[in-house]
C-alpha positions in Angstrom: -4.8 -41.7 -35.8 -4.5 -44.1 -32.6 -2.3 -42.4 -30.1 -1.1 -44.3 -26.7 1.2 -44.3 -23.6 4.2 -46.4 -23.7 5.3 -47.1 -20.2 8.1 -49.9 -21.0 9.6 -49.8 -24.1 11.9 -53.0 -24.7 11.8 -53.0 -28.5 8.9 -55.8 -27.8 5.7 -53.9 -28.9 6.2 -52.2 -30.9 9.1 -54.3 -32.6 11.4 -51.5 -34.8 13.8 -53.8 -36.1 15.0 -55.1 -39.1 13.9 -52.1 -41.5 9.7 -52.4 -40.1 7.7 -51.7 -37.5 5.7 -54.2 -36.1 3.0 -54.3 -33.9 2.0 -58.0 -33.2 1.6 -58.2 -29.3 -0.3 -56.1 -26.4 -2.8 -53.1 -27.5 -5.5 -55.4 -29.2 -7.8 -52.6 -29.2 -5.6 -50.4 -31.8 -4.8 -53.8 -33.9 -8.3 -54.8 -33.6 -9.7 -51.2 -35.3 -6.9 -50.0 -37.2 -6.9 -50.1 -40.9 -4.3 -49.6 -43.3 -2.7 -45.9 -43.7 -3.9 -45.4 -40.2 -1.5 -43.9 -38.1 0.0 -44.7 -34.9 1.6 -42.7 -32.4 3.3 -44.3 -29.1 3.9 -41.3 -26.7 6.4 -41.5 -23.4 5.0 -41.6 -19.7 6.0 -40.7 -16.4 6.5 -44.4 -15.5 10.1 -44.9 -13.7 11.1 -47.4 -16.8 10.7 -44.5 -19.1 10.4 -41.2 -17.6 9.7 -39.5 -20.9 6.0 -37.9 -20.7 5.4 -35.5 -23.2 7.6 -36.9 -26.3 7.0 -39.4 -29.2 8.5 -42.8 -28.6 7.9 -43.6 -32.3 4.8 -43.7 -35.0 4.0 -45.6 -37.8 1.4 -45.4 -40.8 0.2 -49.3 -41.3 0.9 -50.5 -44.7 -0.1 -54.1 -44.3 -2.3 -56.4 -41.8 -1.7 -59.6 -41.5 -3.1 -62.7 -39.2 -0.8 -64.0 -36.9 -0.4 -67.2 -39.1 0.9 -65.4 -42.0 3.3 -63.3 -39.9 5.0 -66.4 -38.4 5.4 -67.7 -41.8 6.3 -64.8 -44.0 9.8 -65.5 -45.1 9.9 -61.3 -44.2 9.5 -61.8 -40.9 11.5 -64.9 -40.0 14.2 -62.4 -38.1 11.6 -61.3 -35.4 11.0 -64.8 -34.0 12.1 -64.7 -30.7 15.4 -66.3 -29.8 15.8 -66.1 -25.6 19.7 -67.2 -25.8 19.9 -64.7 -29.2 21.2 -60.8 -28.7 18.7 -58.4 -27.5 16.4 -58.0 -30.6 16.5 -61.3 -30.9 15.5 -61.8 -27.5 12.3 -59.0 -28.0 11.4 -60.5 -31.3 7.5 -60.1 -31.5 6.6 -63.2 -34.0 5.5 -65.2 -31.1 2.2 -66.4 -32.0 0.7 -69.2 -35.0 -1.8 -71.7 -34.4 -1.7 -75.5 -33.8 -2.3 -77.6 -36.4 -4.1 -80.2 -34.6 -6.3 -78.2 -32.3 -6.1 -74.8 -34.2 -5.5 -73.2 -30.7 -2.8 -70.5 -30.8 0.8 -71.8 -29.6 2.8 -68.7 -27.5 6.5 -69.3 -28.6 9.0 -68.6 -25.3 9.2 -64.9 -25.6 9.1 -61.5 -23.7 5.5 -62.4 -23.4 6.1 -65.8 -21.7 6.5 -67.1 -18.2 10.4 -67.1 -16.8 11.7 -70.0 -18.5 9.9 -69.8 -21.5 6.3 -71.4 -20.1 3.1 -70.3 -21.8 1.4 -67.4 -20.2 -2.1 -67.4 -20.3 -2.7 -64.1 -19.3 -0.6 -62.7 -22.0 -1.8 -65.0 -24.6 -5.8 -64.2 -24.0 -4.8 -60.3 -24.4 -2.8 -60.8 -27.3 -4.9 -63.2 -29.4 -8.4 -63.4 -27.6 -9.8 -60.2 -29.4 -7.8 -60.0 -32.6 -5.6 -62.1 -35.0 -4.4 -59.1 -36.4 -0.4 -58.0 -36.6 0.1 -54.4 -38.1 3.1 -53.9 -40.2 4.5 -50.0 -40.6 6.4 -49.9 -43.6 6.6 -46.1 -42.7 8.0 -45.6 -39.6 10.2 -43.7 -37.1 11.4 -44.9 -34.0 13.1 -42.8 -31.5 13.0 -44.7 -28.3 15.8 -43.2 -26.3 15.9 -39.9 -28.4 12.1 -39.5 -28.1 11.5 -35.6 -29.3 9.7 -33.5 -27.4 6.1 -33.1 -28.8 5.1 -30.0 -30.2 2.9 -27.7 -28.2 0.6 -27.0 -30.7 -0.5 -30.5 -30.8 -0.8 -30.8 -26.9 -3.9 -28.4 -27.1 -4.7 -28.5 -31.0 -8.7 -27.6 -31.4 -8.9 -28.7 -27.6 -7.6 -32.0 -28.6 -4.4 -33.1 -26.7 -2.2 -36.0 -29.2 -0.9 -37.3 -25.9 -3.4 -39.9 -23.8 -4.2 -39.2 -20.2 -4.7 -42.9 -19.3 -2.7 -46.1 -20.5 -5.8 -47.1 -22.9 -5.4 -45.5 -26.8 -6.8 -42.5 -28.0 -8.8 -43.1 -31.2 -11.8 -40.3 -31.5 -11.8 -37.3 -31.9 -9.0 -36.8 -34.0 -9.8 -35.0 -36.8 -8.7 -36.1 -40.4 -7.0 -32.3 -40.2 -5.2 -33.3 -37.4 -3.9 -36.5 -38.7 -2.7 -34.8 -41.8 -1.1 -31.7 -39.6 0.6 -34.5 -37.3 1.7 -36.8 -39.9 3.7 -33.9 -41.6 5.2 -33.1 -38.5 6.2 -36.1 -37.8 7.9 -36.8 -40.9 9.9 -33.5 -40.5 11.4 -34.3 -37.6 15.1 -35.7 -37.6 15.4 -39.7 -38.5 14.2 -42.3 -40.4 13.2 -46.1 -39.2 15.3 -47.2 -36.1 16.9 -43.9 -34.9 17.4 -44.8 -31.3 17.6 -47.7 -28.6 14.4 -49.3 -26.5 14.5 -46.6 -23.5 13.9 -49.6 -21.1 17.3 -51.3 -21.9 19.8 -51.0 -19.3 22.0 -47.7 -20.6 25.2 -49.8 -20.0 24.5 -52.7 -21.6 26.3 -53.9 -24.9 23.9 -52.9 -27.4 24.9 -53.4 -31.0 24.0 -50.7 -33.4 20.3 -50.9 -34.8 21.2 -48.9 -38.0 22.4 -52.0 -40.3 19.4 -54.0 -39.4 17.1 -54.1 -42.4 15.3 -56.7 -44.3 16.6 -57.3 -47.8 
């Protein structure tokens, strides 16, 4: 089980839309280490853009792991390719990396991680692709977003371990198998399934379409 704080929640990392939760950008340490059946928990923070410290923003169980090229070319995830002129969900698509057939290097599509106007952002490209070529697919997940529930006090001090990470990096050890099972049981008991709320960092007054109807075929 992995736990980390989310300081800005735009529906990009993770991307909870179209019926599946994906982690394709940011958090290279988690993406590199995670295996199928691992649990990833994203908790809130005190950052002004979210202000939801002590809440659980989402969880996902890793059900599949793809490379960037596999993710880019998979018909299931064409809907997650970004379109900066499209709806908010399309603008924040996370299917942004694939290799160049000539050079073999990674191409960064115009996206949330590009420079303004869609230009290449080398810093983000290096962070996202420099240490791992893994995209995590979560077929089981709940994303609460701006409806993030408060984390049970039981898991703020579970045998001396706090589910909420103190820093911006992720926490992996010392979660025990017993804690993972208890946390997962609690998460599954919470109301909602898949995409429940809207990304916390989206402006509250924006015209945001309903998320419930966006599912993969």
